[in-house]
C-alpha positions as CSV (number, residue, x, y, z in Angstrom):
1,M,0.1,-0.1,0.1
2,V,1.3,3.4,-0.9
3,P,1.5,6.3,1.8
4,R,-1.3,8.1,-0.2
5,Q,-3.6,5.1,0.1
6,R,-2.7,4.9,3.8
7,A,-3.6,8.5,4.2
8,L,-7.2,8.2,2.5
9,I,-7.9,5.2,4.7
10,G,-6.9,6.8,7.9
11,A,-8.9,9.9,6.9
12,A,-11.9,7.8,6.2
13,R,-11.7,5.9,9.6
14,S,-11.2,9.6,11.5
15,R,-14.1,11.4,9.5
16,P,-16.1,13.5,11.9
17,C,-19.9,14.1,12.2
18,T,-21.1,16.4,9.7
19,L,-23.8,19.0,9.7
20,V,-25.2,19.6,6.1
21,V,-27.0,22.7,6.2
22,C,-29.7,23.4,3.5
23,R,-29.4,26.9,1.9
24,G,-31.7,26.2,-1.3
25,C,-34.7,27.6,-2.5
26,C,-36.3,27.8,0.9
27,C,-34.1,27.0,3.7
28,G,-32.3,30.2,4.5
29,D,-34.7,32.3,2.6
30,A,-35.7,35.5,4.4
31,R,-38.6,36.0,2.1
32,K,-40.0,32.4,3.2
33,H,-39.0,33.1,6.8
34,P,-38.9,36.8,7.7
35,G,-37.7,37.8,10.9
36,Y,-35.2,34.8,11.3
37,D,-31.2,35.4,11.0
38,H,-30.2,32.8,8.8
39,T,-26.9,34.1,8.4
40,W,-26.4,34.2,12.0
41,Q,-27.6,30.5,12.4
42,L,-25.0,29.4,9.7
43,E,-22.3,31.4,11.4
44,R,-22.8,30.1,14.8
45,L,-22.8,26.5,13.5
46,R,-19.5,27.3,11.7
47,A,-18.0,29.0,14.8
48,A,-19.0,26.2,17.0
49,A,-17.4,23.5,14.4
50,A,-14.4,25.5,14.4
51,D,-14.2,25.6,18.3
52,S,-14.9,21.6,18.6
53,G,-11.3,20.7,18.0
54,G,-12.6,18.6,14.9
55,A,-15.4,17.0,16.6
56,F,-17.7,17.9,13.8
57,E,-18.0,19.9,10.4
58,V,-20.4,22.1,8.9
59,R,-21.1,22.4,5.0
60,T,-23.8,23.7,3.1
61,T,-25.7,22.3,0.1
62,D,-28.2,23.4,-2.4
63,C,-32.0,22.2,-1.9
64,L,-32.4,19.1,0.0
65,G,-36.2,18.7,-1.0
66,P,-38.3,18.8,2.1
67,C,-39.2,22.4,1.2
68,D,-42.1,22.4,3.5
69,Q,-40.0,21.5,6.4
70,A,-37.4,24.3,6.3
71,N,-34.8,24.9,7.5
72,V,-33.3,21.2,7.2
73,V,-30.1,20.3,8.5
74,V,-28.9,16.7,8.0
75,V,-26.7,15.1,10.8
76,Q,-24.3,12.7,9.2
77,P,-22.4,10.2,11.3
78,S,-18.9,10.3,11.7
79,A,-16.9,7.2,10.4
80,D,-16.9,5.8,14.0
81,G,-20.7,6.5,14.3
82,R,-21.6,4.6,10.9
83,R,-19.6,1.7,12.1
84,A,-21.8,1.5,15.1
85,G,-24.9,1.8,13.0
86,G,-25.5,5.3,12.9
87,R,-27.1,6.9,9.9
88,A,-27.9,10.2,8.4
89,T,-30.7,12.1,10.5
90,W,-32.7,14.8,9.0
91,V,-33.8,17.6,11.3
92,G,-36.6,19.9,10.0
93,F,-37.9,23.3,11.0
94,A,-34.4,23.7,12.5
95,M,-34.8,27.5,13.1
96,D,-34.9,28.6,16.8
97,D,-32.1,28.8,19.2
98,D,-33.0,25.8,21.1
99,C,-33.2,23.5,18.2
100,T,-29.6,24.9,17.1
101,D,-28.1,24.3,20.5
102,E,-29.4,20.8,20.5
103,I,-27.9,20.0,17.2
104,L,-24.7,21.6,18.3
105,A,-24.6,19.6,21.4
106,W,-25.4,16.1,19.6
107,A,-22.6,17.0,17.0
108,A,-20.1,17.7,19.6
109,A,-21.1,14.6,21.5
110,G,-20.4,12.5,18.3
111,G,-23.6,12.5,16.5
112,P,-25.6,9.5,15.1
113,G,-24.2,6.0,16.4
114,V,-21.9,7.5,19.0
115,A,-24.5,9.6,21.1
116,P,-28.2,9.7,21.5
117,P,-30.1,12.6,20.2
118,P,-31.6,15.1,22.5
119,V,-35.1,13.8,23.1
120,T,-36.6,17.2,22.2
121,L,-34.6,17.4,18.9
122,E,-36.1,13.9,18.1
123,L,-39.6,15.5,17.7
124,Q,-38.0,17.4,14.6
125,F,-36.8,14.4,12.8
126,V,-38.0,14.4,9.2
127,D,-37.9,11.9,6.5
128,P,-35.6,12.4,3.7
129,P,-37.3,12.8,0.1
130,R,-37.7,9.4,-1.6
131,D,-34.8,10.0,-4.0
132,A,-32.5,10.5,-1.0
133,R,-33.4,7.4,0.7
134,V,-33.1,5.6,-2.5
135,R,-29.4,6.9,-2.9
136,S,-28.3,6.1,0.4
137,R,-29.0,2.3,0.1
138,R,-26.7,2.0,-2.8
């Protein structure tokens, strides 16, 4: 095995929990959700990730699909979490400070497969769109 292959395998084994924040057509849209500071929420998530010592990462994506449940954040398990059976968890209506706090606490604790989610956050879990469920089984 060459050093590059070893490095890629090591990176895959240590991949942290990832928060995928939808910023497509409806999520993060001040016209759809006036009075909520979407930019501040994303800045807060990114700042917490930077302060987490690599416990989790944050990235944005275009429209994830369940627009009627905006804002959507997908909490993807770390490599360890996936090996322990954790799967991506979709959180809908993720707009208030309490929800943001709970997502951050769960990600910092390890996320799906490593730590149980806050009970109140479970009330906001939503099903991914059908095409996302089909892709994740492949």
